[in-house]
C-alpha positions in Angstrom: 6.6 -21.3 -5.3 4.8 -20.9 -8.9 4.6 -17.8 -11.3 0.7 -17.2 -10.5 1.0 -17.9 -7.1 3.9 -15.4 -7.0 2.1 -12.7 -9.4 -1.0 -12.9 -7.1 0.8 -12.5 -3.8 3.2 -9.8 -4.9 0.8 -7.6 -7.0 0.4 -3.9 -6.1 -2.0 -4.3 -3.2 -4.7 -1.0 -2.5 -7.9 -1.2 -1.2 -10.3 -0.1 1.7 -8.9 -2.7 4.3 -10.4 -4.4 7.6 -6.5 -5.7 7.7 -3.0 -5.1 6.6 -3.0 -7.2 3.8 0.2 -9.1 3.7 2.2 -6.6 5.6 2.7 -8.5 9.0 5.0 -10.4 7.0 8.5 -11.4 9.2 10.1 -12.3 5.4 12.2 -9.5 4.3 11.1 -10.5 0.8 7.3 -10.8 1.5 7.8 -7.3 3.1 9.4 -6.3 0.5 8.8 -7.2 -3.4 11.0 -7.0 -6.2 13.6 -8.4 -4.2 12.5 -12.1 -5.2 14.0 -11.8 -8.7 11.4 -14.6 -9.8 8.9 -11.7 -10.2 9.2 -9.1 -12.8 7.4 -6.3 -14.0 6.3 -5.6 -10.3 6.3 -1.2 -10.2 3.5 0.5 -10.9 3.8 4.1 -12.0 1.1 6.4 -10.4 0.3 10.1 -10.4 -1.3 11.7 -7.2 -1.5 15.3 -6.4 0.7 16.5 -9.1 3.7 13.9 -8.0 4.3 10.9 -9.7 6.5 7.9 -9.0 6.9 4.1 -9.1 5.7 1.9 -6.5 5.6 -1.7 -5.6 3.9 -1.5 -2.4 0.8 0.5 -1.8 -1.6 0.2 1.2 -4.8 2.7 1.5 -6.7 1.7 5.0 -10.2 2.8 6.4 -9.0 5.0 9.2 -5.7 5.7 10.7 -3.5 2.2 11.5 -0.8 2.2 14.0 2.1 1.8 14.4 3.3 4.5 11.7 5.7 2.6 9.3 4.9 -0.2 6.8 3.5 -2.9 9.1 0.1 -1.0 9.8 -1.4 -3.8 12.7 -4.4 -1.9 14.0 -6.5 1.2 14.6 -8.1 2.9 17.7 -11.1 3.9 15.4 -13.2 3.2 12.3 -14.7 6.5 11.9 -12.3 9.1 12.1 -13.3 10.0 8.2 -9.5 9.8 7.4 -7.9 7.1 4.7 -4.4 6.1 5.7 -2.2 5.7 2.4 1.3 4.3 2.8 3.5 3.9 -0.5 7.0 2.4 -0.8 8.7 3.9 -4.0 10.8 1.7 -5.9 11.4 4.3 -9.0 14.7 6.1 -7.6 18.2 5.1 -7.8 19.4 2.4 -5.3 15.8 2.1 -4.0 16.0 -1.7 -3.1 19.2 -1.2 -1.5 17.8 1.7 0.4 14.8 0.1 1.2 16.6 -2.9 2.8 19.1 -1.0 4.7 15.9 1.4 6.0 13.9 -1.7 6.9 17.0 -3.4 8.9 18.1 -0.3 10.8 14.1 0.4 11.9 14.2 3.4 9.8 11.8 2.8 7.1 9.6 5.5 8.3 11.8 8.3 7.9 13.0 7.2 4.5 12.5 9.3 1.4 11.0 6.7 -0.3 8.2 6.1 2.2 5.3 8.1 1.8 2.6 8.4 4.3 -0.1 10.7 3.9 -3.7 10.8 6.5 -6.5 12.7 4.2 -10.4 12.3 3.6 -9.8 11.9 0.2 -7.0 10.2 -2.3 -7.1 10.0 -5.7 -4.5 8.7 -8.1 -4.1 7.7 -11.8 -2.3 4.4 -12.7 0.3 5.9 -15.4 1.6 2.4 -16.7 -0.8 0.0 -17.8 -4.0 -0.5 -15.7 -3.4 -3.0 -12.9 -5.7 -5.4 -11.0 -6.4 -4.2 -7.4 -6.8 -6.0 -4.0 -10.1 -5.3 -1.9 -9.9 -6.9 1.3 -7.6 -9.9 -0.1 -10.1 -9.9 -3.4 -8.7 -9.3 -6.6 -10.8 -7.0 -8.3 -11.1 -5.6 -11.9 -8.0 -3.8 -13.9 -8.1 0.1 -12.9 -6.2 2.8 -14.2 -7.8 5.5 -11.7 -8.4 5.3 -7.7 -10.8 7.6 -6.4 -11.3 6.9 -2.3 -13.4 9.3 0.3 -13.9 8.5 3.6 -16.7 10.2 5.7 -17.0 11.2 9.1 -19.0 9.3 11.4 -21.2 8.0 8.6 -22.2 4.4 10.0 -24.5 4.2 12.8 -24.0 0.8 15.0 -26.5 -0.1 17.5 -26.1 -2.6 19.8 -28.3 -3.5 23.0 
């Protein structure tokens, strides 16, 4: 794997997504960016709700995904008006080791390093340098602030 491929595959992932981008991998180093020492500088420092944390894995999806934990697969509906926000914190002491142990024992959802939020709005500031953001797999511009809003039953769908 070359550096550019590694950078794109392991960058900070965020977006209102129809699929769980890169989260359905069975390889541990794909599920946990930062374990592969060929890629450096992965953590992004963010602030949301007055809390500051470093994360290298971030997911934001439209509506609630199932199952809980960091492998969102599907959702029952897309009209509930909520955003599903999932973050894996990497800025604490022994965070990589703690994350691997939690992943291998099936306890990632209960780990204090894992954050899962369900809310109609989510706003965060990127405190480190501006970073590229992926929306449905497409890499976008570098941003230093993110603001997402989900609306309850806004999209009308008609079928014959």
